[in-house]
ZAMAR-813230 format. One record per residue (C-alpha): residue in one letter; y, x, z. Coordinates in steps of 0.5 Angstrom, whole numbers, padded with zeros to 4 digits, always signed. Layout:
BEGIN
AYXZ ...
REM end
This chain:
BEGIN
M-0178-0009-0134 D-0184-0013-0133 S-0189-0015-0138 S-0195-0019-0137 K-0202-0018-0143 D-0204-0026-0143 I-0210-0026-0147 R-0211-0032-0151 P-0218-0032-0155 R-0219-0039-0159 K-0226-0039-0160 C-0231-0044-0163 V-0238-0043-0163 G-0242-0047-0169 R-0248-0048-0173 K-0250-0048-0180 S-0258-0046-0182 G-0259-0045-0176 K-0254-0039-0176 N-0249-0039-0171 V-0242-0038-0172 C-0236-0035-0168 L-0229-0036-0170 F-0224-0033-0166 E-0217-0030-0165 P-0215-0023-0162 P-0211-0023-0156 V-0203-0025-0156 Y-0199-0021-0153 R-0192-0022-0149 M-0188-0017-0148 P-0181-0017-0145 V-0176-0021-0148 W-0168-0020-0146 Q-0164-0026-0146 A-0158-0028-0145 D-0157-0037-0144 T-0162-0038-0150 R-0160-0032-0155 I-0163-0025-0155 R-0158-0020-0153 P-0157-0015-0158 F-0161-0007-0157 S-0158-0003-0152 L-0161+0004-0149 S-0156+0003-0143 A-0161-0001-0141 L-0167+0002-0140 S-0169+0005-0133 T-0169+0013-0135 N-0174+0013-0134 G-0178+0007-0137 P-0184+0006-0140 L-0187+0007-0147 V-0189+0000-0150 S-0194+0002-0154 V-0195-0003-0158 I-0192-0008-0164 S-0193-0014-0165 F-0192-0021-0168 F-0191-0027-0164 H-0191-0033-0169 T-0187-0029-0175 Y-0183-0033-0180 F-0179-0030-0186 S-0177-0031-0193 Y-0173-0029-0197 T-0172-0037-0200 S-0173-0044-0198 D-0181-0042-0198 P-0184-0038-0193 L-0186-0030-0195 L-0189-0029-0188 R-0191-0036-0185 D-0195-0036-0177 V-0196-0028-0176 S-0199-0027-0169 F-0202-0018-0169 V-0202-0013-0164 C-0202-0006-0167 S-0203-0001-0160 A-0203+0005-0159 G-0209+0009-0162 E-0210+0003-0168 R-0208+0004-0174 L-0208-0002-0178 C-0207-0002-0186 V-0204-0009-0189 V-0207-0012-0195 G-0207-0017-0200 P-0204-0019-0206 N-0198-0017-0210 G-0191-0021-0207 S-0196-0023-0201 G-0190-0020-0196 K-0193-0013-0195 T-0187-0009-0195 T-0183-0014-0192 L-0188-0015-0184 L-0187-0007-0185 R-0179-0008-0187 L-0180-0013-0180 A-0184-0008-0176 Q-0178-0003-0176 S-0173-0007-0175 Q-0169-0008-0182 L-0170-0015-0182 C-0169-0020-0177 P-0175-0026-0176 D-0174-0032-0179 A-0176-0035-0172 G-0182-0031-0168 T-0181-0024-0165 V-0183-0018-0166 T-0184-0012-0161 T-0183-0005-0163 P-0184+0001-0158 V-0178+0003-0155 D-0178+0009-0149 G-0173+0010-0144 S-0175+0016-0142 I-0175+0020-0149 S-0167+0017-0151 G-0169+0010-0154 R-0174+0013-0160 F-0175+0008-0166 P-0181+0008-0171 F-0179+0010-0178 V-0181+0008-0184 F-0184+0010-0191 E-0182+0007-0197 S-0186+0011-0202 S-0182+0007-0207 L-0174+0008-0204 P-0170+0011-0209 S-0171+0019-0206 A-0164+0021-0209 S-0161+0017-0204 V-0164+0021-0197 S-0158+0022-0193 P-0160+0027-0187 S-0158+0020-0184 F-0164+0017-0186 I-0169+0020-0183 A-0164+0023-0176 E-0162+0016-0174 P-0166+0010-0173 L-0167+0005-0178 G-0164+0000-0175 H-0163-0003-0168 A-0171-0003-0164 G-0174-0007-0159 T-0176-0015-0158 H-0172-0020-0165 D-0173-0027-0165 N-0170-0032-0169 A-0163-0032-0165 G-0161-0027-0170 Y-0159-0020-0173 D-0153-0015-0169 S-0148-0013-0173 A-0146-0008-0169 S-0154-0004-0169 P-0154+0002-0172 A-0154+0003-0179 V-0160+0004-0184 A-0157+0010-0187 G-0152+0013-0188 P-0148+0014-0195 S-0151+0019-0201 R-0149+0025-0201 V-0151+0031-0203 V-0155+0036-0199 S-0161+0043-0199 V-0168+0042-0196 G-0165+0046-0191 D-0159+0040-0189 L-0164+0035-0189 L-0169+0039-0185 D-0164+0041-0180 S-0161+0035-0179 T-0168+0031-0178 L-0169+0036-0172 R-0162+0037-0169 H-0164+0033-0162 P-0170+0038-0161 L-0166+0042-0162 G-0160+0039-0158 L-0165+0039-0152 R-0166+0046-0154 R-0159+0049-0154 R-0158+0043-0147 F-0164+0047-0143 D-0162+0054-0145 E-0155+0051-0141 L-0158+0048-0135 T-0162+0054-0134 M-0157+0058-0134 R-0152+0054-0129 M-0158+0053-0125 S-0158+0060-0125 Q-0152+0062-0123 A-0149+0057-0119 A-0153+0052-0112 V-0158+0047-0116 T-0157+0040-0113 A-0161+0034-0113 K-0158+0032-0119 V-0158+0036-0123 A-0165+0038-0121 A-0167+0031-0123 Q-0163+0032-0130 Y-0168+0039-0131 D-0174+0035-0129 A-0172+0029-0135 L-0170+0034-0140 L-0176+0038-0140 S-0180+0032-0140 E-0176+0029-0146 M-0177+0037-0149 E-0185+0036-0148 A-0185+0030-0151 F-0183+0032-0158 D-0185+0039-0156 V-0180+0043-0157 W-0183+0050-0156 T-0188+0050-0163 L-0182+0046-0166 E-0182+0053-0171 S-0190+0053-0172 R-0189+0046-0173 V-0186+0045-0179 D-0188+0051-0183 A-0195+0047-0181 V-0193+0040-0184 L-0188+0043-0190 A-0195+0048-0191 G-0200+0041-0192 F-0194+0037-0196 G-0195+0043-0201 L-0187+0044-0199 G-0189+0052-0196 H-0187+0056-0202 I-0180+0051-0203 D-0173+0055-0202 R-0170+0051-0196 A-0163+0052-0200 R-0166+0049-0206 T-0162+0042-0206 L-0166+0035-0206 D-0163+0032-0214 S-0167+0039-0216 L-0173+0037-0214 S-0179+0033-0218 P-0179+0025-0214 G-0186+0027-0212 Q-0184+0033-0207 Q-0177+0029-0204 A-0182+0023-0203 R-0188+0028-0199 L-0181+0031-0196 R-0179+0025-0192 L-0185+0024-0191 A-0186+0031-0187 C-0179+0030-0183 I-0181+0024-0181 L-0188+0027-0178 L-0183+0031-0175 V-0179+0028-0171 R-0186+0024-0167 P-0184+0018-0167 P-0188+0012-0162 A-0190+0009-0168 L-0191+0011-0176 V-0190+0004-0180 L-0191+0007-0187 D-0191+0004-0195 E-0195+0008-0200 P-0196+0014-0197 T-0201+0017-0201 N-0198+0017-0207 H-0194+0023-0211 L-0200+0026-0206 D-0204+0030-0208 S-0212+0031-0205 E-0209+0036-0200 A-0204+0033-0199 R-0207+0027-0197 N-0212+0030-0194 F-0206+0033-0188 L-0204+0026-0189 A-0211+0023-0186 T-0211+0028-0181 T-0206+0028-0178 I-0204+0020-0178 R-0212+0019-0175 S-0210+0025-0167 W-0204+0020-0166 Q-0203+0017-0161 G-0198+0011-0163 P-0199+0004-0167 V-0200+0006-0174 L-0198+0000-0178 F-0199+0002-0187 T-0201-0001-0192 S-0204+0003-0199 H-0207+0002-0204 D-0212+0009-0204 R-0218+0005-0202 A-0220+0012-0201 F-0215+0013-0195 I-0216+0007-0192 D-0222+0008-0191 D-0220+0015-0188 V-0216+0012-0183 A-0215+0005-0182 T-0219+0002-0175 G-0217-0006-0177 I-0214-0009-0183 L-0210-0014-0183 D-0209-0018-0189 L-0204-0023-0192 D-0209-0026-0197 V-0212-0033-0192 A-0214-0038-0195 V-0221-0036-0196 W-0221-0034-0189 A-0217-0042-0186 A-0223-0045-0191 L-0228-0042-0187 A-0225-0043-0180 R-0223-0051-0182 S-0230-0052-0185 E-0232-0050-0177 G-0227-0056-0174 C-0224-0049-0171 D-0215-0048-0172 P-0215-0044-0178 G-0210-0040-0176 G-0204-0036-0179 G-0202-0032-0184 V-0206-0025-0183 H-0213-0025-0181 R-0215-0018-0178 N-0222-0016-0181 R-0225-0009-0176 G-0227-0002-0180 G-0224+0001-0186 Y-0223-0002-0193 S-0231-0001-0195 D-0232-0006-0189 Y-0227-0011-0191 L-0230-0011-0197 V-0236-0013-0195 E-0233-0018-0191 K-0229-0021-0195 R-0235-0022-0201 R-0238-0025-0196 A-0234-0030-0193 R-0232-0032-0202 A-0239-0034-0202 A-0239-0038-0196 H-0234-0041-0197 A-0236-0043-0205 E-0242-0046-0203 I-0238-0050-0197 H-0234-0052-0202 E-0240-0055-0207 S-0244-0057-0201 Q-0238-0061-0199 R-0239-0063-0207 A-0246-0065-0207 E-0245-0070-0201 K-0239-0073-0203 R-0243-0074-0210 K-0248-0077-0205 I-0244-0082-0202 A-0240-0085-0207 T-0248-0087-0211 H-0249-0089-0204 A-0244-0095-0203 R-0245-0096-0211 D-0252-0098-0209 S-0251-0100-0204 A-0245-0106-0205 V-0249-0108-0212 V-0257-0111-0207 G-0251-0113-0203 H-0248-0117-0207 A-0249-0125-0207 G-0251-0125-0214 A-0255-0119-0215 R-0262-0121-0216 S-0266-0118-0211 R-0272-0113-0211 T-0276-0116-0207 E-0276-0123-0209 I-0284-0123-0212 R-0285-0122-0205 M-0281-0126-0201 A-0276-0131-0201 R-0269-0131-0205 K-0265-0133-0200 F-0267-0129-0194 Y-0267-0123-0197 A-0260-0124-0200 D-0257-0125-0193 R-0261-0120-0191 A-0259-0114-0196 Q-0252-0118-0194 K-0251-0114-0187 V-0255-0108-0189 S-0250-0106-0196 S-0244-0107-0190 R-0247-0103-0185 R-0249-0098-0190 I-0242-0099-0192 N-0239-0097-0186 D-0244-0091-0185 D-0242-0087-0191 A-0234-0089-0190 R-0235-0086-0183 R-0239-0080-0187 L-0233-0078-0192 E-0229-0078-0186 Q-0232-0073-0182 I-0232-0069-0189 A-0224-0070-0190 R-0222-0066-0183 V-0228-0061-0184 E-0226-0061-0192 V-0225-0055-0195 E-0220-0053-0202 K-0224-0050-0208 P-0223-0043-0208 R-0218-0040-0212 L-0221-0035-0218 E-0220-0029-0215 S-0222-0025-0221 F-0217-0022-0225 S-0218-0023-0233 I-0215-0016-0235 S-0216-0015-0242 I-0213-0010-0246 P-0212-0011-0254 P-0218-0008-0258 V-0216-0003-0263 P-0217-0006-0270 R-0224-0002-0274 T-0220-0003-0279 S-0214+0002-0277 R-0215+0010-0277 A-0214+0010-0270 G-0221+0004-0270 K-0226+0009-0274 T-0230+0014-0269 G-0230+0021-0269 T-0223+0021-0272 I-0219+0025-0268 A-0214+0022-0263 V-0210+0027-0259 S-0211+0034-0260 V-0207+0040-0255 R-0207+0046-0257 R-0204+0052-0251 A-0199+0047-0250 S-0195+0050-0244 V-0188+0049-0240 P-0186+0054-0236 G-0185+0053-0230 R-0189+0047-0230 L-0194+0046-0234 S-0200+0052-0236 P-0202+0052-0242 V-0207+0047-0244 S-0212+0046-0250 F-0217+0040-0251 E-0218+0034-0256 L-0219+0027-0256 A-0223+0023-0261 V-0222+0017-0262 G-0224+0011-0257 N-0226+0016-0253 H-0223+0016-0246 L-0219+0022-0242 L-0217+0023-0233 V-0213+0029-0233 T-0212+0031-0225 G-0209+0037-0221 T-0206+0039-0215 N-0198+0036-0215 G-0194+0041-0219 S-0200+0042-0224 G-0195+0039-0231 K-0199+0032-0231 S-0194+0028-0231 T-0190+0033-0236 L-0197+0033-0241 L-0197+0025-0241 R-0190+0025-0243 W-0190+0030-0248 I-0196+0026-0252 A-0193+0021-0251 T-0186+0022-0254 S-0189+0028-0258 A-0182+0033-0256 A-0183+0038-0252 P-0181+0037-0245 T-0177+0043-0246 A-0173+0048-0251 D-0177+0053-0248 S-0184+0049-0248 T-0189+0052-0253 G-0195+0049-0256 V-0198+0044-0260 V-0198+0036-0258 D-0201+0032-0265 V-0201+0025-0265 A-0201+0020-0269 A-0203+0014-0267 K-0198+0008-0264 R-0198+0010-0257 A-0196+0005-0249 Y-0194+0010-0244 V-0193+0007-0237 P-0190+0013-0232 Q-0191+0014-0225 D-0185+0011-0222 C-0184+0003-0223 C-0178+0004-0227 E-0176-0001-0232 P-0179-0001-0240 A-0172+0002-0244 D-0176-0005-0249 L-0176-0011-0244 R-0176-0016-0247 R-0171-0022-0245 Q-0173-0026-0238 E-0176-0031-0242 E-0179-0028-0246 R-0183-0022-0242 P-0190-0022-0243 Q-0194-0025-0239 G-0202-0021-0240 K-0206-0026-0236 G-0208-0025-0230 L-0202-0019-0231 I-0196-0024-0229 H-0196-0029-0224 P-0191-0034-0227 R-0187-0035-0222 Y-0184-0028-0224 A-0182-0029-0232 T-0176-0030-0231 T-0174-0025-0224 P-0170-0019-0225 F-0175-0014-0226 S-0170-0010-0220 L-0170-0016-0216 L-0179-0016-0217 S-0182-0012-0212 S-0185-0005-0213 G-0192-0008-0214 N-0190-0014-0219 Q-0185-0008-0222 R-0192-0004-0224 R-0195-0011-0227 V-0190-0011-0231 Q-0190-0005-0234 L-0197-0006-0236 A-0196-0012-0238 S-0191-0010-0243 A-0194-0003-0245 F-0200-0007-0247 A-0196-0012-0251 R-0195-0006-0257 A-0202-0007-0258 P-0203+0001-0257 E-0209+0005-0260 I-0207+0011-0255 L-0205+0008-0248 L-0203+0013-0244 V-0202+0012-0236 D-0199+0017-0230 E-0201+0014-0222 P-0204+0006-0225 T-0206+0005-0218 N-0200+0007-0215 F-0196-0001-0211 L-0202-0005-0214 D-0206-0010-0209 L-0213-0008-0208 D-0217-0014-0212 F-0211-0012-0219 I-0213-0005-0218 E-0222-0007-0219 A-0219-0011-0225 L-0215-0006-0229 E-0221+0000-0228 E-0225-0005-0231 A-0220-0007-0236 F-0220+0000-0238 T-0228+0001-0237 A-0229-0004-0243 W-0223-0002-0248 N-0224+0001-0255 G-0218+0005-0255 T-0216+0012-0253 L-0215+0012-0246 I-0211+0018-0242 V-0210+0017-0234 A-0207+0022-0229 T-0208+0020-0222 H-0210+0023-0215 D-0214+0016-0212 S-0220+0020-0211 W-0223+0013-0211 L-0222+0013-0219 I-0223+0020-0220 E-0231+0018-0217 R-0233+0013-0221 W-0229+0015-0228 H-0234+0015-0233 G-0230+0020-0239 R-0228+0026-0239 H-0224+0029-0235 I-0220+0035-0234 H-0217+0039-0229 L-0210+0043-0229 Q-0208+0049-0225 P-0201+0050-0222 Y-0196+0055-0227 G-0199+0061-0226 S-0205+0061-0226 D-0210+0064-0233 A-0215+0057-0232 G-0209+0053-0236 G-0215+0045-0236 R-0221+0046-0234 G-0225+0041-0238 R-0230+0037-0232 R-0235+0034-0238 
REM end
C-alpha cells in the first residue's frame, strides 16, 4: 500500500499591539484507504502484505460522531505519530472517552476518517484500549488476547458486523488464566519456532521454509519473546502485583488490583499503539512512576486521557483540547478559520495551563475591546444623525450662515453614517462571543457554628488502634471539628477500608479490632462511580451550582459519562449538608478545571474533611493534616506527617 503525506498548514499573520500573531493548523496526513466503489472495504488481514510497513500513526481527519442528533465530536482532525504522547482534555461530557473508543475502533465515525496502526508483518497487531471505569468483574481472557474491534481505516460507510468481537462472554478465571490468554500469541510463536527449527534440522531447508523462518524470527523479535518471562515479572512488580498468587480468581481481587492487572496485560502484548483512558486510577505513586517510565519509552503513538496533572506533566508531549471555544475566538478575531473541534498544544499540563490562561485573558480583552468600539461607533452615529438633521440648530450658526452649514453638515453626516456602518461590518466579521465563565462556583454547605460539630475544639473523629486483618494495619488519630485530613498510602494499605469504616461506623469484618467513634452527620463518596443509594428521582436530582449541567438533570445515572457520574456523587453528598465529608480519590474521572474548583471548595469549607488520594499534585499542595498508611503487617501502621 502506498501512502502519501499532504502537509497543508493554514497560516494567518496579523498585528495586534505591535505583535505578530500566527495561528496554524498541524499537518494533515492522508492515510491509505481501502475502497470498493463508494464504500470502505471491511478490514482484512489477508489484504495486507506479509511484509507491509507499520502505519505508526493514529489519525483523525474531519471526524464527526454523535449519540443523538447533536454531534458530540465536530470536525476533529489531528495526527498522533510514533513517539508522540497526546493527552486529551476537556470538560466532562465533551467526548474524551468517545474519541478514544473511535481511536481503537470500538466505534465508527458518522463522518470523516479514523486511521489506526496495522502491521501485517506481525499478524495484524492492533491498538489496545484501557478504560479504568470498565467493570472489572466482566474481564475475560478474550478482552486482552483478542483485538478490540477491527482496525485499519474507517469512514462513514458503516460498521462491519463480521469484525472481531470486543470481548467474549464473562467467566470466572484466575490471574494465571488471564496472563496465559494474554500471552498466547507470543507463546505460540515460541512453540512454532521450536517446531520449525526441529523440522529444519531433520530435512533439507527449502526456500519456502527459509522464508517462514525469517518471518517468524522477525515477529518474535517484535514481541521480544526471548525476554518474555522476565518482562512479565517486571511489569507485575511495577504495578504492585508481583506478590499475587496466579491461582487467585479475578473476582477475588480488589477493583484496583483488577484495573492494574488489565493495564499490565495491555503493556505485555506490546501493541503498536496505546489508547489509555484514565490509566492512573487505582495506581499508587510507585506504580504511577513505573507507568510513566514505560510510556515515555514507548515507540508507537500514545493517546490517553487523565485527571492526574503531575502524570500529564511527566508523560505528555502535547495536549488535545476539546474545549475549543477560546481558541476559535482568537482565530476568528484575526480573521482566520476558527478550525475544527480540537486544539493542539505542545508540552505538558503546566505548559497547557499557561497557554490556556493567556488565551482566556486575550479572549476577554478582545471581547471587551470590540464592545467598547461598538459603543463608540453607536455614539458617533447618533451624534452624526443629530448634526445632519434638517431641523437641527447649527452649532456654529453664530459665526456662519445657517443654511450653508446645515447643507454641509448633512453631507458630512451621511458620510460618517456610512463609515460607521462599514466599521460595524468589519467588526462583525471578526467579532468574538462573550467569554464563558470559566471558573466554577462549587460551594459545600457550611456547618452551622451552633451545632456540636461546628464548635471549635470538639473531637469529630476518633480512631483508636483500628485494624482489619490482611487489609489495614493498626492506625490511631483524632480529628478536631473543622480539621482537614489527607490519607495516603500504597495500594492495599487500607485507605478505602478506613474511610468506609468511618463513614458507616461499622467494622468491615468480624475480626476487625479497635474503635472508631464518629457522632456527627456524615457523607461518603467512594472511589468507584457507583450510583448513590439515596439518589433522588431524576427530576429532583440535586443540581449543586457548578456540579451538574442542567441538560443532564434527567439523564439516568448509568448513561452518564464517568466524569458526570462523579459529579452526581459529589452533588448528592453535598445535598445532605454533612458535618463530616469523606471522599475517596476525589480527582478520579473529573476534568481538570473542575478538579481545581473542587480543591478550592475543600480548602474553603469549614466542616471536617477526610480525603484519600494518590494524586501527587493534590498531595503536594495539601493544607491540613496528613497521615500515611503502611501496608498491612508493618509495625508503623498509620504515620502522621503533620
